[in-house]
C-alpha angles and dihedrals in degrees: 000000000000123000089249092054091048091050090052092051091050092051092047092050092047090050091050092051090049092051092049090048091051089052092047092051093051093047091050090059089057092047097049097084094056088237121147119266105289097212141004119286089250092052091049091049091050090054093046092047091052099040105027101033095234129146126220095269091051090048095049091048092048089047092053092047093048096048090048095046092046096038088234102144086148087076088072089065115095119250115255112273118257114237113248096190125079113242116232113254 
């Protein structure tokens, strides 16, 4: 591997870590209140992708870091399913 290729790899790795850290910091603000997860993981990823410029790998790494830092393993649990059927009155 040439020196240029190695420099590119280092820059790419640093950028990926920065994006994951940005995602972690945002997720930690949601976790601070101790409230339950406000949306599904996919919905949170969609918001992060749009607003933070992260990809799925960056998001997943940030998610792991945030849940570890905040001790919020409960955020790995899925949200309760929404009922699709109308209940009789």
